[in-house]
C-alpha positions, 0 to 999 in steps of 0.5 A: 060790381059790388060796391061803389064809393066816393070820398068827400068833405062836407062842402062837397055833400051836394056832389056826393048826393047827386052822384049817389042819386045817379047810381041809384038809377043806373046801378040799383043793385050795388052798395053805395058808400060815402066816406066822410073826411071832416065830420058826419053827413046826412043824406035823404036817401037811406040807401046811402051808407056813410062811413067816417074816414077816421074809423078806417084810416090809422093815424087819421088825426095826424093826416088831418093836420098835415094834409089839406082837404084835397090831399086828405081826401085822396090819401084815405083812398087805399084804406077805404078800398081795403076796408070795403074789400074785406067786408063779407060778400064783397068781391069788387069795389069801384071808386068814383069822384063825387063830381061824377054823374052816372048815366047808365049801367057800367057794363064796360067796368064789369067787363074790365074786372072780368079780365083784369084785377085793376081797371083804370081810364087814361087821361089821354087817348090822343095828344092835346095840341097847342098851349091851351090848358090842359096840355100834354105837359100838364097831364104828364105832371098830373099822372097818366091815369085819372084817379077819379075812377078806379075799380079793383077786384078782390085778389092777393095782388090787389091787397099788396098793391093797396098796402104799397099805395097806402104806405106811399100816401101816408106822407107823400100824397102831396101836391108837389110837382117839383118833387114829382108828386100829385096826390094819390094819382101820380103813384098809380103810374107805377101800377101796371108794373105791380099787377099781373094785368090792367084793363085800360078803358079807352072809350070816351063814354067813361070818365068824359071830362074837360081833359078828353072832351076836345074834338068829341061830339056830345049829343042827346037822343031819345035813349039819352046822352051820347058821345061820338055816337056811344051811349054816355056812361059817366061824365066827370064834372071836375071844376064845375060850378053850378052857379056858372053852368056856361063854363065847363071847368075852372081848370081849363081854357081849351073848350068853350061851351056854345050856348044852346049846344048839347054840352050846354044842356048837359051842364045845365041839367047837372047844375040843376041836380046839384042845386036841388041837392043843397049845393048852396048850403054845402058849399058854405060849410067850412072845412072841418080841419081848417083850424086849431081848437082855438079857431086859428086857421092852419097855414100851408107852411104849418101843415108842411112843418107838421108833415116833416115832424110826422115823417121823422117820428117827432111828436108834434101834437098828433093832430089839430090839437092845442098841443100841435098849436103850441108846438108850432108856436115854439121856435125850432130851437126853443121849447114850450116846457121851459121852467121857472121857479114853481110855487112852494107846496107839497109837490112830492107828497101823496096825491091825496095830500096834494089834491087837498092842498091844491083845492085849498090853494087853487091859485098855486095850481095856475102858478105851477102851470105858468112856471112850467110853460113858456107858451102859457106865460107868453100868451096869458101874461096879462090875461088871467081869465084867458088862462083859466079858460084855456086850462078849463078847455084845451089843457084839461082836454089834453090831460095836462090840467085837472079842471076840478082845481080851478076856483069854483067862484070863477067858473061863470058862464062867460068863462065856460063859453070862452073855454068852449070857444077855445075848444071849437073856435068862434061860433054862435052862442047856441053852438057854444052851449052844445060844444060845452056840453061835450067838453064837460064830459071829455075834459072832466069838468066839475058838475053843473058848469053846462046849461042844465036846460040842455038836458030838459025834455022838449015835451012837444017833440018827445011824444014817445021819444027821448028828446032833450033840448040838446037834440033840438039845439043841434037841429036848430043850428043846421039848415040841412038837418031841418030839411032832411028831418022836419020833426013833424012825424014820429018817423022823422024824429026817429030818423033824426035820432038815428042820425044823432046816434050814427055820427051827429052827436060825435060831430059836435063832440058829444059821446053817447056816454055823456047823455043823461041816463034817462035818454040812453036807457029809453027803449026807443033810444036803445032801438035806434042804436041797434039800427046803427051799425057802428056808432062812432065814439068821441076820442077821450082820455083812456081811463086809469086802470090797474096798479104799479109800484113805481111810475117814472116821469120823464120828458120823453121815454128812453130805453133806460127806463126800468119802470112804467113811464109818464112821458110828460112832453106828450102826456102819454103813458108807456111801459118800461119797454116803450109800448103805449099803455093806459095810466095806472090808477094806483102807484106806490111811488112817483119818481120825477126825472123832469126838471124841478120847475116842471114837476108840479105841472107834471103832478097836476097832469097825473091827477088829471089822468086819474092817477093816485100815488102814496109818495113821490120823490125826485 
């Protein structure tokens, strides 16, 4: 085996750490990878490579919106297999669920890979009698094979299998028993017919778990754990809670754990390892894709509605975005962009004249947004400060409003904090300060809105390192970081700096380019950046570039377009043929083909994207 990987959300970080810890002992020569699906993770074991799922999976943001945590974590699996197999020198890849513990080298898996391109373990090797849970019917609906384990070798037929699997999981990685679906697992029932050969490992020593443990004897000898006399390879602790080690799994009522038994000791040992690896703190970590930027939780019904929209190609907002929330808040037969009569102004003049006028009449910029948007009128009819904060935060982030058009006399710390709260949800004040720092860069805020103290160096921690207050604020907000990086020695501070570059800053919405030049240019910062393979970037609007003579503003692109298009409904730019494109920096004439009441808001959106134009017409 070349690589073993697992996939987790942050609340399962302790399970992942425990699995990787077991692999380091049982299989010290393999690559160990953790795929993080809802934000970067840090592990004390530097041999563990962490990769964010969003860097491997096309349309990942949309999946985060329409799948729940279980569905998302399983939907990315074929993409990870493909990415790891494509790496130089990798000929085989093994997946293990994070709640697995490996007790010895996995010789049977190697043997299976030697004789077949795909290796699986069955849920059952003998019937489950009676009505206790699980039973034969439960297994039938869940799938013949348990996808907590899967191994493949690098072959064209496996590449074809993974392509097919990824295609199916884009929209049908659901827990939907009525439709015959159970995440990624049920699809693999078809795999034996799609590959030339399958190695089915029937031994209870591999993937031992609550569904196949009945009637088997777990024992412990001088050489370690055994099951039915065989050396135990790995145990799957699915549904296990280390706070209640006397219970095998929350998913079953078939097996009782006898106090003082070998099984009880096995569970107790695993519980201890989980608690040692920070289970209590990890379990309390909220799921990163649980809510919209406003803080409103996403309901299962909303996820299904976004899934249906994605399946049919409807633009619902592309992910857990303010646009998606607004889309969901509009009745199926309604529209968020429902215009009223806009304020008078030079909306059909040049961008230079319009910008100067709006800065002299900032209230008309707000009035233009309200005139175009029913959702804003409904939500902020009697909340002027809320409207300004929403425009400064989500609307500016989405490229529908130019934050520089807000009156400077209302841009106080309270408004900035509220805009940050709209961007990240409810959070302590210190976390909002950090969030605002990232928002300022991504949303194009006027200079000076964020706390200037965040860029001030922390003298007692710098000592040869670029260490602004911003970095300390991130560290102080996370107990796990304080345990992993005590910041006492230079080595610990350098390790923390590598974590920040490798994903910690991206997790709080701060791109490396947003840092002060003195930090980015510091020799130690540059050295740390060189040691991080692929520093993630934070999604930002694409910078305006190039020029065109005519730009047509349409509600949605149609094949009648004869010039580049700004698609106002999705705030995106397209070529005349409909291909995505960056916004043009210079335009001769803008032609508004949207409703008259929408044109002022559309002009403001163009300004937010950095587009300049000489003239405009309807």
